[in-house]
C-alpha positions as YAML, in Angstrom:
chain: A
units: angstrom
residues:
- id: 1
  name: MET
  ca: [-3.13, 13.05, 243.51]
- id: 2
  name: ILE
  ca: [0.38, 11.65, 243.92]
- id: 3
  name: VAL
  ca: [2.39, 10.91, 247.05]
- id: 4
  name: VAL
  ca: [5.92, 12.32, 247.07]
- id: 5
  name: PRO
  ca: [8.25, 11.08, 249.82]
- id: 6
  name: VAL
  ca: [10.52, 13.56, 251.58]
- id: 7
  name: ILE
  ca: [14.13, 13.23, 252.65]
- id: 8
  name: ASP
  ca: [15.59, 15.92, 254.89]
- id: 9
  name: LEU
  ca: [19.39, 16.21, 254.67]
- id: 10
  name: MET
  ca: [21.58, 17.44, 257.49]
- id: 11
  name: GLY
  ca: [25.26, 16.78, 258.09]
- id: 12
  name: GLY
  ca: [25.40, 14.15, 255.34]
- id: 13
  name: HIS
  ca: [22.49, 12.13, 256.76]
- id: 14
  name: VAL
  ca: [18.80, 11.77, 256.09]
- id: 15
  name: VAL
  ca: [17.28, 12.98, 259.35]
- id: 16
  name: GLN
  ca: [13.98, 12.30, 261.09]
- id: 17
  name: ALA
  ca: [11.77, 15.39, 261.13]
- id: 18
  name: ARG
  ca: [9.63, 16.01, 264.20]
- id: 19
  name: TYR
  ca: [7.37, 19.05, 264.56]
- id: 20
  name: GLY
  ca: [9.60, 21.06, 262.22]
- id: 21
  name: GLU
  ca: [12.11, 21.75, 265.04]
- id: 22
  name: ARG
  ca: [15.27, 21.31, 262.99]
- id: 23
  name: SER
  ca: [17.72, 21.62, 265.88]
- id: 24
  name: ARG
  ca: [16.27, 18.38, 267.28]
- id: 25
  name: TYR
  ca: [16.45, 16.29, 264.11]
- id: 26
  name: ARG
  ca: [18.50, 13.09, 264.36]
- id: 27
  name: PRO
  ca: [19.66, 10.57, 261.70]
- id: 28
  name: LEU
  ca: [16.75, 8.56, 260.35]
- id: 29
  name: VAL
  ca: [16.14, 5.04, 261.63]
- id: 30
  name: SER
  ca: [13.78, 3.26, 259.22]
- id: 31
  name: PRO
  ca: [12.86, -0.34, 258.42]
- id: 32
  name: LEU
  ca: [13.19, 0.64, 254.76]
- id: 33
  name: ALA
  ca: [16.93, 1.34, 254.91]
- id: 34
  name: HIS
  ca: [20.06, -0.05, 256.54]
- id: 35
  name: SER
  ca: [21.47, 3.42, 257.18]
- id: 36
  name: SER
  ca: [20.66, 7.12, 257.00]
- id: 37
  name: ASP
  ca: [22.69, 7.55, 253.81]
- id: 38
  name: PRO
  ca: [20.61, 9.40, 251.17]
- id: 39
  name: LEU
  ca: [21.14, 6.75, 248.48]
- id: 40
  name: ASP
  ca: [20.24, 3.96, 250.89]
- id: 41
  name: VAL
  ca: [17.04, 5.69, 251.99]
- id: 42
  name: ALA
  ca: [16.04, 6.50, 248.42]
- id: 43
  name: ARG
  ca: [16.52, 2.86, 247.40]
- id: 44
  name: GLY
  ca: [14.34, 1.74, 250.28]
- id: 45
  name: LEU
  ca: [11.58, 4.15, 249.35]
- id: 46
  name: LEU
  ca: [11.59, 3.12, 245.70]
- id: 47
  name: ALA
  ca: [11.54, -0.55, 246.66]
- id: 48
  name: LEU
  ca: [8.33, 0.17, 248.58]
- id: 49
  name: ALA
  ca: [6.59, 1.99, 245.71]
- id: 50
  name: PRO
  ca: [7.50, 3.43, 242.29]
- id: 51
  name: PHE
  ca: [7.29, 7.04, 243.42]
- id: 52
  name: PRO
  ca: [7.52, 9.49, 240.50]
- id: 53
  name: ALA
  ca: [9.32, 12.18, 242.50]
- id: 54
  name: LEU
  ca: [11.37, 12.74, 245.64]
- id: 55
  name: TYR
  ca: [11.34, 15.96, 247.66]
- id: 56
  name: VAL
  ca: [14.78, 16.79, 249.05]
- id: 57
  name: ALA
  ca: [15.15, 19.47, 251.73]
- id: 58
  name: ASP
  ca: [18.78, 20.47, 252.16]
- id: 59
  name: LEU
  ca: [18.52, 21.77, 255.71]
- id: 60
  name: ASP
  ca: [22.18, 22.76, 255.88]
- id: 61
  name: ALA
  ca: [21.75, 24.96, 252.80]
- id: 62
  name: ILE
  ca: [18.52, 26.42, 254.17]
- id: 63
  name: ARG
  ca: [20.32, 27.30, 257.42]
- id: 64
  name: GLY
  ca: [23.34, 28.70, 255.56]
- id: 65
  name: CYS
  ca: [25.88, 26.16, 256.82]
- id: 66
  name: GLY
  ca: [26.97, 24.16, 253.78]
- id: 67
  name: ASP
  ca: [24.99, 22.10, 251.32]
- id: 68
  name: HIS
  ca: [24.40, 18.59, 249.96]
- id: 69
  name: ARG
  ca: [24.86, 19.32, 246.29]
- id: 70
  name: GLU
  ca: [27.02, 16.25, 245.74]
- id: 71
  name: ALA
  ca: [24.46, 14.03, 247.44]
- id: 72
  name: VAL
  ca: [21.75, 15.42, 245.16]
- id: 73
  name: ARG
  ca: [23.92, 14.76, 242.12]
- id: 74
  name: SER
  ca: [24.44, 11.19, 243.30]
- id: 75
  name: LEU
  ca: [20.69, 10.74, 243.64]
- id: 76
  name: ALA
  ca: [20.12, 12.13, 240.14]
- id: 77
  name: SER
  ca: [22.77, 9.79, 238.72]
- id: 78
  name: ALA
  ca: [21.52, 6.70, 240.56]
- id: 79
  name: PHE
  ca: [17.83, 7.30, 239.75]
- id: 80
  name: PRO
  ca: [17.68, 9.08, 236.37]
- id: 81
  name: ASP
  ca: [13.92, 8.51, 235.98]
- id: 82
  name: LEU
  ca: [13.11, 10.02, 239.39]
- id: 83
  name: ALA
  ca: [12.13, 13.69, 239.49]
- id: 84
  name: LEU
  ca: [13.92, 15.54, 242.29]
- id: 85
  name: TRP
  ca: [12.23, 18.51, 243.95]
- id: 86
  name: ILE
  ca: [15.00, 20.44, 245.72]
- id: 87
  name: ASP
  ca: [14.61, 23.03, 248.47]
- id: 88
  name: ALA
  ca: [18.06, 24.40, 249.30]
- id: 89
  name: GLY
  ca: [17.28, 27.83, 250.69]
- id: 90
  name: PHE
  ca: [17.10, 29.62, 247.34]
- id: 91
  name: GLY
  ca: [16.82, 33.35, 247.94]
- id: 92
  name: THR
  ca: [18.43, 34.82, 244.82]
- id: 93
  name: SER
  ca: [18.71, 33.80, 241.18]
- id: 94
  name: ALA
  ca: [22.47, 33.35, 241.66]
- id: 95
  name: SER
  ca: [21.85, 30.75, 244.36]
- id: 96
  name: ILE
  ca: [19.99, 28.54, 241.87]
- id: 97
  name: ALA
  ca: [22.69, 28.43, 239.20]
- id: 98
  name: GLY
  ca: [24.70, 25.51, 240.53]
- id: 99
  name: TRP
  ca: [21.66, 23.31, 241.10]
- id: 100
  name: LEU
  ca: [19.86, 23.37, 237.76]
- id: 101
  name: ALA
  ca: [20.10, 20.07, 235.90]
- id: 102
  name: PRO
  ca: [17.80, 17.68, 234.01]
- id: 103
  name: GLY
  ca: [15.34, 16.04, 236.36]
- id: 104
  name: ILE
  ca: [15.72, 18.67, 239.09]
- id: 105
  name: THR
  ca: [12.94, 21.10, 239.98]
- id: 106
  name: VAL
  ca: [13.78, 23.99, 242.26]
- id: 107
  name: VAL
  ca: [11.54, 24.68, 245.26]
- id: 108
  name: ILE
  ca: [11.52, 28.31, 246.42]
- id: 109
  name: GLY
  ca: [10.60, 28.54, 250.10]
- id: 110
  name: THR
  ca: [9.17, 31.85, 251.29]
- id: 111
  name: GLU
  ca: [11.25, 31.55, 254.48]
- id: 112
  name: SER
  ca: [14.35, 32.08, 252.29]
- id: 113
  name: LEU
  ca: [13.02, 35.14, 250.42]
- id: 114
  name: GLY
  ca: [14.13, 38.62, 251.43]
- id: 115
  name: SER
  ca: [11.27, 40.28, 249.59]
- id: 116
  name: ALA
  ca: [8.25, 39.51, 247.45]
- id: 117
  name: ASP
  ca: [10.03, 40.97, 244.43]
- id: 118
  name: ALA
  ca: [12.82, 38.38, 244.79]
- id: 119
  name: LEU
  ca: [10.38, 35.68, 243.69]
- id: 120
  name: ALA
  ca: [10.08, 37.12, 240.17]
- id: 121
  name: ALA
  ca: [13.85, 37.01, 239.63]
- id: 122
  name: LEU
  ca: [14.00, 33.42, 240.86]
- id: 123
  name: LEU
  ca: [11.19, 32.37, 238.53]
- id: 124
  name: ASP
  ca: [12.99, 34.04, 235.63]
- id: 125
  name: ALA
  ca: [16.01, 31.86, 236.42]
- id: 126
  name: ALA
  ca: [13.93, 28.70, 236.93]
- id: 127
  name: PRO
  ca: [10.53, 29.07, 235.21]
- id: 128
  name: ASP
  ca: [9.33, 25.61, 236.29]
- id: 129
  name: ALA
  ca: [10.14, 26.20, 239.97]
- id: 130
  name: MET
  ca: [7.62, 25.56, 242.73]
- id: 131
  name: LEU
  ca: [6.78, 27.98, 245.51]
- id: 132
  name: SER
  ca: [6.56, 26.76, 249.10]
- id: 133
  name: LEU
  ca: [4.33, 28.97, 251.26]
- id: 134
  name: ASP
  ca: [5.99, 28.35, 254.62]
- id: 135
  name: THR
  ca: [4.12, 28.86, 257.90]
- id: 136
  name: ARG
  ca: [4.69, 27.92, 261.51]
- id: 137
  name: HIS
  ca: [1.77, 28.10, 263.95]
- id: 138
  name: ASP
  ca: [-0.08, 30.31, 261.44]
- id: 139
  name: VAL
  ca: [2.85, 32.76, 261.27]
- id: 140
  name: ARG
  ca: [3.83, 33.53, 257.68]
- id: 141
  name: LEU
  ca: [7.54, 32.95, 257.13]
- id: 142
  name: GLY
  ca: [9.03, 35.31, 254.58]
- id: 143
  name: PRO
  ca: [7.34, 38.27, 252.84]
- id: 144
  name: PRO
  ca: [3.80, 38.19, 254.30]
- id: 145
  name: GLU
  ca: [2.17, 40.00, 251.38]
- id: 146
  name: LEU
  ca: [3.22, 37.23, 249.01]
- id: 147
  name: PHE
  ca: [0.76, 34.85, 250.67]
- id: 148
  name: ASP
  ca: [-2.13, 37.03, 249.46]
- id: 149
  name: GLN
  ca: [-0.95, 37.44, 245.87]
- id: 150
  name: PRO
  ca: [-1.71, 34.18, 244.02]
- id: 151
  name: GLU
  ca: [-1.23, 35.97, 240.70]
- id: 152
  name: ARG
  ca: [2.51, 36.05, 241.50]
- id: 153
  name: TRP
  ca: [2.74, 32.35, 242.33]
- id: 154
  name: PRO
  ca: [3.99, 29.71, 239.86]
- id: 155
  name: GLN
  ca: [1.68, 26.88, 238.82]
- id: 156
  name: ARG
  ca: [2.75, 24.46, 241.57]
- id: 157
  name: VAL
  ca: [2.47, 25.70, 245.14]
- id: 158
  name: ILE
  ca: [3.33, 23.85, 248.35]
- id: 159
  name: ALA
  ca: [1.42, 24.58, 251.56]
- id: 160
  name: MET
  ca: [4.24, 23.89, 254.04]
- id: 161
  name: THR
  ca: [2.91, 23.80, 257.59]
- id: 162
  name: LEU
  ca: [6.18, 23.38, 259.49]
- id: 163
  name: GLU
  ca: [4.86, 22.63, 262.98]
- id: 164
  name: ARG
  ca: [2.99, 19.64, 261.55]
- id: 165
  name: VAL
  ca: [6.02, 18.19, 259.75]
- id: 166
  name: GLY
  ca: [6.81, 14.84, 261.37]
- id: 167
  name: SER
  ca: [4.00, 15.33, 263.88]
- id: 168
  name: LEU
  ca: [1.53, 12.69, 262.64]
- id: 169
  name: GLN
  ca: [-1.23, 15.08, 263.77]
- id: 170
  name: GLY
  ca: [-3.03, 15.31, 260.46]
- id: 171
  name: PRO
  ca: [-2.82, 17.93, 257.69]
- id: 172
  name: SER
  ca: [-4.12, 21.47, 258.09]
- id: 173
  name: GLY
  ca: [-7.43, 21.15, 256.30]
- id: 174
  name: ASP
  ca: [-8.56, 24.71, 257.00]
- id: 175
  name: ARG
  ca: [-5.43, 26.21, 255.50]
- id: 176
  name: LEU
  ca: [-5.65, 24.01, 252.43]
- id: 177
  name: ARG
  ca: [-9.29, 24.94, 251.87]
- id: 178
  name: ARG
  ca: [-8.43, 28.64, 252.06]
- id: 179
  name: LEU
  ca: [-5.62, 28.22, 249.54]
- id: 180
  name: ARG
  ca: [-7.80, 26.23, 247.18]
- id: 181
  name: SER
  ca: [-10.43, 28.96, 247.33]
- id: 182
  name: ALA
  ca: [-7.84, 31.71, 246.78]
- id: 183
  name: ALA
  ca: [-6.08, 29.95, 243.91]
- id: 184
  name: PRO
  ca: [-8.53, 27.61, 242.13]
- id: 185
  name: GLY
  ca: [-6.29, 27.19, 239.11]
- id: 186
  name: LYS
  ca: [-3.08, 26.28, 240.92]
- id: 187
  name: SER
  ca: [-1.70, 22.79, 241.52]
- id: 188
  name: LEU
  ca: [-1.57, 22.66, 245.32]
- id: 189
  name: ILE
  ca: [0.74, 20.35, 247.25]
- id: 190
  name: ALA
  ca: [0.06, 19.58, 250.92]
- id: 191
  name: ALA
  ca: [2.97, 19.20, 253.34]
- id: 192
  name: GLY
  ca: [2.92, 18.34, 257.01]
- id: 193
  name: GLY
  ca: [1.04, 16.01, 259.33]
- id: 194
  name: VAL
  ca: [-0.16, 13.13, 257.14]
- id: 195
  name: ARG
  ca: [-0.91, 10.08, 259.31]
- id: 196
  name: ASP
  ca: [-2.63, 7.41, 257.25]
- id: 197
  name: ALA
  ca: [-4.75, 6.40, 254.26]
- id: 198
  name: GLN
  ca: [-7.72, 8.41, 255.54]
- id: 199
  name: ASP
  ca: [-5.65, 11.59, 255.44]
- id: 200
  name: LEU
  ca: [-4.68, 10.82, 251.86]
- id: 201
  name: ALA
  ca: [-8.34, 10.36, 250.95]
- id: 202
  name: THR
  ca: [-9.20, 13.67, 252.62]
- id: 203
  name: LEU
  ca: [-6.48, 15.51, 250.72]
- id: 204
  name: GLU
  ca: [-7.57, 13.95, 247.46]
- id: 205
  name: ALA
  ca: [-11.10, 15.19, 248.13]
- id: 206
  name: LEU
  ca: [-9.64, 18.67, 248.67]
- id: 207
  name: ASP
  ca: [-8.26, 18.51, 245.11]
- id: 208
  name: MET
  ca: [-4.59, 18.43, 246.07]
- id: 209
  name: HIS
  ca: [-2.20, 17.83, 243.20]
- id: 210
  name: ALA
  ca: [0.27, 16.03, 245.47]
- id: 211
  name: VAL
  ca: [1.17, 15.45, 249.10]
- id: 212
  name: LEU
  ca: [4.60, 15.33, 250.74]
- id: 213
  name: VAL
  ca: [5.04, 12.49, 253.24]
- id: 214
  name: ALA
  ca: [7.88, 11.06, 255.33]
- id: 215
  name: SER
  ca: [7.07, 9.87, 258.86]
- id: 216
  name: ALA
  ca: [3.89, 7.99, 257.93]
- id: 217
  name: ILE
  ca: [5.89, 5.97, 255.38]
- id: 218
  name: HIS
  ca: [8.83, 5.11, 257.64]
- id: 219
  name: ASP
  ca: [6.53, 4.37, 260.60]
- id: 220
  name: GLY
  ca: [4.57, 1.90, 258.45]
- id: 221
  name: ASN
  ca: [1.26, 3.77, 258.62]
- id: 222
  name: LEU
  ca: [1.14, 3.88, 254.83]
- id: 223
  name: ASP
  ca: [1.71, 0.41, 253.42]
- id: 224
  name: ARG
  ca: [2.59, -0.79, 249.94]
- id: 225
  name: SER
  ca: [-1.05, -1.38, 248.98]
- id: 226
  name: THR
  ca: [-2.18, 2.10, 250.02]
- id: 227
  name: LEU
  ca: [0.74, 3.85, 248.37]
- id: 228
  name: SER
  ca: [0.18, 1.96, 245.10]
- id: 229
  name: ARG
  ca: [-3.08, 3.91, 244.66]
- id: 230
  name: PHE
  ca: [-1.25, 7.25, 244.74]
- id: 231
  name: VAL
  ca: [1.80, 6.67, 242.54]
...
């Protein structure tokens, strides 16, 4: 299992996620960076550990009020060996076109899909894309039937539990167990709630391919020694 740090972009800043309530996000204050600039935060993260990938959520694009495409290009240029996993509210194949580039993997969030059939067109445009199964308080965001059709999912699938994002309340073990049972051959990625090294050990035991983390890194709950075991 690998740890993949998350940066959420809003209004040109990396913002601090709390409980997935995006209207309340504020620019990140972290001991790892001197500012909330995306390049500054990425440098701080990579100085802490040699992470193989960075998950970037473009919250402006997801909400339909602009995007951070230039910031993503700057990250790709500054860190050419870093894989970038980009969620920018992709709902149609046309919306992906301007983002595809070497080192960038598209993340398709169900909350941005108008129908289950839209997923097939997106995967045709970006065959290596990931699917994020987005929920909030057990409510399925996006086409509900898609959550029960693992045969339509790509190989890598994110279990995004939005109310736990930035909560430090622990991951949703029950949901992850159900997904693992439903899709034994998929590479599952946990997202939301990770607090500490014990949570990482629990997720590893659940056979997660990766885990997305932000708050526990910036709050210092996951130190250099712990992270070195998962990168």
